[in-house]
Steps between C-alpha positions, in 0.01 A plus 500: 500500500514174308778377277353673197454830677864594523508592130686186405321300230586130519636320195188377318401136532269363233328187637416392144865446407521156664364311803811604697433861415148446632648380831735797508210737443306332780790535745541867409125551535497362853807702596366830364158470665681433828700824452828314515822570316710214368749556780247503788305207353812293449614564855161412652457185281860386556594505130765686306393843366693449176335165446155651571562759229591225255196292594267791437650556156513125421874529449540218750257245635440478874513175697183369655620570856562864402148527357358347818687757707369788284148360508508484880645851529236651268216303656412378154312195623704251291417680173865555405582139596215363282604722211862380531387137503275535202774672298748228594247243384462677168877477453489126586228443240712683241791264571271199461371631167848581370673181612228244427485322169127471555446877554239460775527288818269703721294257710270488800793546738602821322144629521477419869824688568375799310174484686687502831699805393192684386313414822785623719372859486297728279754663272369797303624509139380688198335348193753375249783427749655153471415430867129558436512223242684273740227552759248407232690182431535420872132551570384296201329790323184461301550352153498760225284471191657465159418867437664603821813310411500664156479837674792397725716421197425847361596655836832311493556607137459865601736449795774334295496800264515762773657355815835350599521131397601364839178626660285380212660155508398460865137581428473280189659201678243512781212525254647203317492298821146610571388403152674162511329428830164597355548282191590207726186522709253219429181594315637829372327678214645680198809282497576586138477874567715464810764316294503795264558737791774273637676498161498880485609553862786246468616674182491839673694361796761356264525842340577652842765238572670574165503867598656403832765286329365171644492309174471151647180583688365682198538193277346271762192719530472520125458123511213560742353759265519267201345210688211718614446639150499151356251386766268787403465358147527854361736473200550875468594529867747213459667689217500832684663349811769340283562833330516674837768253610690545174504877536628500856753232413671751271617693809752248626326172591562344160715528188319679210539184290298305760238779509471480123441125526235558773314754288495273201401193700204692637385594154479133409206465741288721280321447170640829367181703545557852639481518879654702780700194607644441154584869453665511843726208406594662170591816697751303707633320194571838343687623808702180533604519136611861549703405810668227297595752231277332240362833382360393164298221659384733775379752242317230309323370813421857599304533177318177585415648839358813337283279282374315808424830677269604219256234626388754765615290795354597840704680761572279804672696780829346606536283190382698198432868547397559141613372166653836407698527827636148480610537139667833588678346798632209296608741223672724755702199620612420145575856395688584822740209446549600136563871582211607275417831669242612246292186530538492878364854537190389309465195729515718812247746360250216466547360849244589768663445840263521794557764766737384773625198306862545595611170344394578145580873510855431623546210258389719211759762594770233528412356159526849353843525664601160359391611155701823530814306601450243226473784248834647616386750761686351797516825700132587474375144528692413818399831655133420426533163668678644804233765543221241475658277768586791729141625484374177662496443872733205583215262582361550150829429322404138444693238307296536180581870488866460581527208254378736223745768615785250482400439136571869438849449644556188293414694182790743561799419274795370692722793399254744665439328830745726684291809431376685804131461414544122460684465834226704667231263376711197601549657845133563571415144393782355712388704802147371457616140464707513818222665702 
């Protein structure tokens, strides 16, 4: 009877959670098909059984010698070793991207090393895993057409709305490197279209880094996004990327006063004619004004935004869902801060949040909670926020969500911050921060 036949179901390992979870799932796979328990496998492979359990669950990372020992014991033909090496290389590339002021320093030496890792053994991975993309990079995959890159950006957009940000960041980063390499090849076609794709991917990656709390990397990659948008010559894209940066800057990377300046500077690039880019910048101006407590100005600019939206602006996924939705989201931001529950209920009724979009659905609930607290309902508002955070798996409790939840706490009057409901919200946010 194998390890699964004794009626004991192993703790689940989802290989999509991270590259190290993928390695853990691979180790468990080889162990189970060999009918070994963790204890018998650890003894035969000369490793610690407790460590093996942690490696399978990605609680702890194995050393390379330990992976070599397991690979030899399983008769895996170097597959586990190659997988370990490729994941370690992914981590190295992340450090380069995060520590370099030039964002990308991948060169021919990097590509050769990746090629050597990929050639070490045939490692079977499923479509969509970060390691599959690394193999594509290592092997110098076929250039994609502009349409294929557009489709890739839509795939990443769906992923960032439905999957944990750490996994999505891995996948976007590798596509960014692939795209940069393709743009740099001599005699390439569709350079303008590829610059558009680069601008969007870099903005999406920055979004993921804001969600992961890595603000420095986020701002560096926004510089990449802006340069690519400028190189495309597409004015509307230039404005939309600047608005995208302004929006995400509201969640910690910058002071709201700086965001307000960014939004207004971007508008100076236009001739005032209605466009998605212009409307996007006005959206962020409205939110920055609300965050600064300049409610009358925010309301005035919100009216200007509504006027712009009447121009029947096209929906552009990831930047401008629809005029009605964007106006409603900006209005929700203003009315939540002001504690205007009647207006906020109307804003929420008009919003159309896509299925599985955890970011916007949770943020909507938290803004409702903020509005309730601002209107004097501290008990109900903090409970709403606590329930919303508790409903998310830990890997989905990203920094943008917890930043919004902290705004709920900040809205609680000082003389009510010792209430049980307030302490409970503070506790769940503190527990998440220390995790």
